[in-house]
C-alpha positions in Angstrom: -15.0 -36.3 31.4 -11.4 -35.3 29.6 -10.4 -37.3 26.5 -6.9 -37.8 26.8 -5.0 -37.9 23.8 -3.5 -41.2 22.6 0.0 -42.0 23.9 1.4 -41.7 20.3 0.0 -38.4 20.0 1.0 -35.2 21.5 -2.3 -33.6 21.2 -5.8 -34.3 19.8 -6.0 -31.0 17.9 -3.3 -29.0 16.9 -4.1 -25.2 16.0 -1.7 -22.8 14.3 -2.5 -19.2 15.0 -3.6 -17.7 18.5 -5.5 -14.8 16.9 -9.1 -14.8 17.9 -10.5 -17.7 15.8 -7.9 -19.9 17.1 -7.9 -18.7 20.5 -11.9 -18.9 20.4 -11.8 -23.0 19.1 -9.2 -23.5 21.7 -11.5 -22.4 24.5 -14.5 -24.3 23.2 -12.6 -27.6 22.7 -10.6 -27.0 25.9 -14.0 -26.5 27.9 -15.1 -29.9 26.1 -12.3 -31.5 27.9 -10.1 -32.2 24.5 -6.3 -32.0 24.5 -5.1 -29.2 22.6 -1.9 -27.3 21.6 -1.8 -24.1 20.2 1.1 -22.3 18.4 1.7 -18.7 17.6 4.6 -16.9 15.9 4.2 -13.6 17.7 5.6 -13.1 21.3 2.3 -11.8 22.4 -1.4 -10.9 21.5 -0.8 -8.1 18.7 -2.3 -4.8 19.8 -2.5 -3.2 16.1 -5.3 -1.9 14.1 -7.3 -4.7 13.1 -11.3 -5.4 13.5 -13.5 -3.4 15.7 -17.0 -4.5 15.1 -19.1 -7.3 16.8 -22.6 -8.6 15.4 -25.2 -9.7 17.5 -24.6 -13.8 16.5 -21.4 -13.7 17.6 -22.1 -12.0 20.7 -24.9 -14.1 21.5 -22.6 -17.1 20.9 -19.7 -15.7 23.3 -21.9 -14.9 25.8 -22.2 -18.3 27.7 -18.5 -18.3 28.1 -18.2 -14.8 29.8 -16.5 -13.1 27.0 -19.7 -11.0 25.9 -20.2 -9.7 28.9 -16.1 -8.5 29.4 -16.4 -7.3 25.8 -19.5 -5.0 26.6 -17.5 -3.3 29.4 -14.6 -2.8 27.2 -16.4 -1.6 24.3 -19.2 0.7 23.0 -22.7 -0.2 22.2 -23.7 0.9 18.8 -27.4 0.9 18.8 -27.4 3.0 15.2 -25.4 2.6 11.8 -25.6 5.2 9.1 -24.8 6.0 5.3 -23.9 9.5 5.1 -23.7 12.4 2.4 -20.4 14.9 3.3 -20.5 17.5 4.2 -24.4 18.0 3.8 -25.2 15.4 6.8 -28.1 14.0 4.4 -27.9 10.3 5.7 -29.9 6.8 6.1 -30.0 5.6 9.9 -30.1 2.0 10.3 -31.7 1.2 13.9 -30.8 -2.2 15.1 -33.6 -2.2 17.7 -35.8 -4.0 15.2 -34.1 -7.3 15.8 -34.9 -7.4 19.5 -37.0 -10.5 19.1 -34.0 -12.3 17.4 -31.0 -11.8 19.6 -30.1 -10.7 23.1 -28.1 -8.3 21.4 -29.9 -5.8 19.0 -27.0 -3.8 18.5 -23.2 -3.3 17.1 -20.6 -3.7 19.7 -17.7 -1.5 18.7 -14.3 -3.1 20.6 -11.0 -3.5 19.3 -10.2 -7.1 18.0 -7.2 -7.5 20.5 -9.6 -7.0 23.8 -11.4 -10.1 22.7 -7.9 -11.8 21.8 -7.0 -10.9 25.6 -10.4 -12.0 27.1 -10.1 -15.4 24.8 -6.6 -16.0 26.3 -7.7 -15.5 29.8 -10.1 -18.6 29.4 -7.6 -20.8 27.5 -4.7 -20.0 29.9 -6.8 -21.6 32.6 -7.6 -24.8 31.0 -4.9 -27.7 31.9 -5.9 -29.7 28.8 -4.9 -26.7 26.2 -1.0 -25.8 26.0 -0.3 -22.3 24.2 3.0 -21.6 22.9 3.7 -18.0 21.6 7.0 -17.4 19.7 6.3 -20.7 18.1 6.7 -20.8 14.1 5.0 -23.6 12.4 7.3 -24.6 9.4 5.5 -27.5 8.0 2.3 -29.4 8.1 2.1 -33.2 7.2 -1.0 -35.4 6.8 -1.3 -39.0 7.5 -3.6 -41.5 7.3 -4.0 -41.9 11.0 -2.7 -38.4 12.2 -1.5 -35.3 11.4 1.9 -33.8 12.0 3.2 -30.3 12.6 6.7 -29.1 12.5 6.8 -26.3 15.1 10.2 -24.2 15.8 10.8 -22.4 19.3 14.0 -20.7 20.2 16.0 -22.1 16.9 14.7 -25.6 18.1 12.4 -27.7 15.9 9.8 -30.4 17.2 7.5 -32.5 15.9 3.6 -32.2 16.9 1.7 -35.3 16.4 -1.9 -35.0 16.6 -5.6 -36.3 15.0 -6.5 -33.1 13.7 -4.6 -29.8 12.4 -6.0 -26.5 12.2 -5.0 -23.4 10.2 -6.4 -20.4 12.0 -3.1 -18.9 10.8 -4.5 -16.0 8.3 -4.1 -14.9 5.0 -0.7 -16.6 4.5 -1.4 -20.0 6.0 1.2 -22.6 6.0 -1.6 -25.3 6.7 -3.5 -23.9 3.7 -0.6 -24.2 1.5 -0.1 -28.0 3.0 -3.3 -28.8 1.8 -2.4 -27.5 -1.9 -5.7 -25.4 -1.7 -6.1 -22.7 -4.0 -7.2 -19.4 -2.2 -9.1 -18.0 -5.2 -10.1 -14.5 -5.8 -9.0 -11.0 -6.1 -6.8 -8.0 -4.4 -9.0 -4.8 -5.1 -6.5 -2.0 -6.2 -7.0 0.5 -4.0 -4.6 0.9 -0.5 -6.7 2.3 2.5 -5.2 4.2 5.0 -6.4 3.6 8.8 -5.8 6.3 11.5 -7.1 6.9 14.7 -7.5 10.2 16.7 -9.3 11.4 19.7 -10.7 14.3 18.0 -14.4 14.1 19.1 -16.3 14.2 15.5 -19.5 13.4 17.4 -19.1 17.1 18.3 -19.1 18.3 14.9 -21.0 16.3 12.7 -24.6 16.3 14.0 -26.6 13.2 14.3 -23.1 10.9 14.0 -23.7 7.5 14.6 -20.5 5.3 16.2 -20.1 3.2 13.2 -20.7 5.9 9.7 -19.8 5.2 6.2 -19.7 8.7 4.2 -19.4 9.5 0.5 -17.2 12.7 0.1 -16.4 14.9 -3.0 -14.7 12.3 -5.6 -14.6 9.6 -2.9 -15.5 8.0 0.6 -14.3 7.4 3.9 -15.7 5.6 6.9 -15.6 6.4 10.7 -16.1 4.1 13.7 -15.4 4.7 17.2 -13.9 2.5 19.7 -13.8 4.0 23.3 -11.3 7.0 23.5 -10.9 7.3 20.1 -12.3 7.4 16.4 -11.0 4.8 13.7 -11.0 6.9 10.6 -10.5 5.1 7.2 -9.4 6.8 4.5 -9.8 5.8 0.7 -7.4 7.9 -1.1 -6.7 8.9 -4.4 -5.6 6.2 -6.9 -3.3 8.4 -8.8 -1.0 9.3 -6.1 1.4 6.9 -4.5 0.9 5.4 -1.3 3.9 6.3 0.5 2.7 10.0 -0.4 -0.2 9.4 1.0 1.0 8.2 4.5 2.6 11.6 4.6 1.5 13.7 7.8 0.5 16.2 5.7 -1.5 14.0 3.6 -3.2 12.4 6.3 -3.8 16.0 7.7 -5.2 17.1 4.5 -7.6 14.3 4.7 -8.8 14.7 8.1 -9.6 18.1 7.6 -11.8 17.2 4.9 -14.0 15.4 7.3 -14.1 18.5 9.9 -12.0 21.6 8.9 -10.4 23.1 12.0 -7.4 25.5 12.3 -5.3 23.0 14.4 -3.7 20.1 13.3 -5.1 16.6 14.0 -3.1 14.6 16.2 -3.0 11.0 15.1 -2.1 8.0 17.3 -1.8 5.4 14.6 -1.9 4.8 11.1 -1.5 1.7 8.8 -2.2 1.2 5.3 -3.7 -2.0 4.3 -5.0 -3.8 0.9 -8.4 -5.5 0.6 -8.6 -9.0 -1.0 -11.5 -11.4 -1.4 -10.8 -14.8 -1.5 -11.6 -18.2 -0.9 -10.8 -21.8 -0.9 -12.9 -24.6 -2.6 -12.9 -26.8 0.7 -12.3 -26.0 4.5 -11.2 -29.7 4.9 -8.8 -31.8 3.4 -8.0 -35.3 5.5 -6.9 -34.4 8.6 -6.3 -30.6 8.1 -9.0 -28.1 8.8 -9.3 -24.2 7.8 -11.0 -21.6 9.9 -11.1 -17.8 9.6 -9.1 -15.4 7.1 -6.9 -18.8 6.1 -10.2 -20.1 4.6 -12.0 -16.6 3.6 -10.9 -13.2 3.0 -13.5 -9.9 2.3 -13.9 -6.4 2.5 -13.8 -4.8 6.0 -16.9 -3.0 4.6 -19.7 -4.3 6.8 -17.4 -5.7 9.6 -18.3 -9.3 8.8 -14.7 -10.8 8.6 -13.7 -11.1 12.1 -17.4 -12.2 12.9 -17.5 -15.0 10.3 -14.4 -16.3 11.6 -15.8 -16.9 15.1 -18.4 -18.5 13.6 -16.0 -20.9 12.0 -14.6 -21.7 15.3 -17.9 -22.3 16.8 -19.0 -25.0 13.8 -15.8 -26.5 13.6 -15.6 -26.8 17.5 -19.0 -28.7 17.4 -17.8 -30.9 14.2 -14.6 -31.9 16.0 -16.3 -32.8 19.7 -18.4 -35.0 17.0 -15.1 -36.9 16.4 -13.0 -36.8 19.0 -15.7 -37.6 21.6 -18.4 -39.1 19.9 -16.6 -41.4 17.2 -18.1 -39.5 14.3 -15.9 -40.2 11.2 -13.7 -37.7 10.1 -16.1 -36.8 7.0 -18.4 -35.1 9.6 -15.6 -32.2 8.8 -17.8 -32.0 5.5 -20.9 -30.8 6.8 -18.3 -28.2 8.5 -17.2 -27.2 5.2 -20.8 -27.2 3.6 -22.2 -25.1 6.5 -19.5 -22.5 6.1 -17.8 -21.8 3.2 -21.3 -20.9 1.1 -22.0 -18.5 4.3 -18.6 -16.9 3.8 -18.9 -17.0 -0.5 -22.5 -16.3 -1.0 -23.3 -13.8 2.4 -20.1 -12.6 3.9 -17.6 -11.8 0.4 -20.9 -11.1 -1.5 -22.3 -8.4 0.8 -18.6 -6.8 1.6 -18.0 -6.5 -1.7 -21.8 -5.0 -2.5 -20.8 -2.2 0.4 -17.6 -1.6 -1.1 -18.9 -0.9 -4.8 -21.6 0.9 -3.1 -19.4 3.2 -1.0 -17.0 3.4 -4.4 -19.7 5.3 -6.3 -18.3 8.6 -7.4 -21.5 10.2 -9.6 -23.2 12.6 -7.5 -26.6 11.9 -8.8 -26.3 8.2 -8.5 -25.5 8.5 -5.3 -28.8 10.5 -4.3 -30.4 7.7 -5.5 -28.8 5.3 -3.4 -29.3 7.3 -0.7 -32.7 7.8 -1.0 -33.7 3.8 -1.6 -31.4 3.6 1.5 -33.5 6.2 3.7 -36.8 4.2 2.1 -35.5 1.1 3.6 -35.1 3.0 7.0 -38.6 4.4 6.9 -40.0 1.0 6.5 -40.1 -1.4 9.5 -40.4 -4.5 7.6 -38.1 -3.6 5.1 -35.4 -2.6 7.6 -35.7 -5.5 9.9 -35.2 -7.8 6.5 -32.1 -5.8 5.6 -30.7 -5.7 9.3 -31.1 -9.5 9.2 -28.8 -9.6 6.5 -26.3 -7.1 7.3 -26.1 -7.9 11.1 -25.1 -11.8 10.0 -28.2 -13.4 11.8 -29.9 -14.7 8.3 -26.7 -16.2 7.2 -25.9 -18.1 10.7 -29.4 -19.2 10.7 -29.2 -20.6 7.1 -25.7 -22.2 7.9 -27.0 -23.8 11.4 -29.9 -25.3 8.7 -28.0 -27.2 6.4 -28.1 -30.8 7.5 -25.6 -34.0 7.7 
């Protein structure tokens, strides 16, 4: 049964941001019959270089909606991932098949984020009770006792949107978070990472390479993540050289030549620099305003948990909003959403990502050997490997979240 919005309201839920988190939430609410409007400032789904790793719980959650099957057709299954010394090739390989009794998808899936967004977009556009507007900039958000209000500018014209709940799925610079007067405490790491893509077949030149590989090199580190048709190389440059210099063709070429030396130059398809942040709000909700995904928490991409955590937010928030809008639960039901998701982001996602980054930033050769031997000891012990992968694959954190009671 479709729950119609009140005549005095434009919708029951207004979402700022049509990235994967906002679209996922819109799909889940729309399927439940809730009237939703989504506003995205960009003109279309962005195809730029963002996340590419999907973990088991995310695929399990998306499976009933046909999204996982579509992603499996568009991505690459990654049954193992590894941490590796370069150029020796000495490595610890993590076999995800030990998780087979805990998930229908005991592997990582390598698939660009925009493919998830496009899969979700198709489903959202098929729902009559969900309205999505691109090129719509949310310029102001105001909470009231009985509703919330968004000011949305489309084609230079402002529109007032009245809604029961306003959701900020609008990323790191969230306007909804600012309207909540919510701090975004944490830090920005000093280094700038350069992400480049190339069709060069690294797997043909580096023995035993996994589709997800984190590498120590002399004086630094890099990672190689494969997606269909190309490799994504994240290069962590020297800190004594400006980022402008390190983005030059010659500097990128020099870094790729360290990975696999060759007589020809590399063909670089895309490149972009990015800074890494770890930040989190003290509360995900305030009155009729609520946050999800990067608007609420940011973490290092090491381990591929940021996008996945945002999708998990969307599912938990959808459950809370359905209780409020369809079952007459009190607005305080959003407090349980906060209690379930924020500690997981803080203690699992951000903390694990920070540990992963710290480990790969280790430069002392002897300490690297110690770390690698410790990791190899884990991979050779099935029980320890199982416990390690339950956590790194986000299964443990998701279970902990679900176990928190109202």
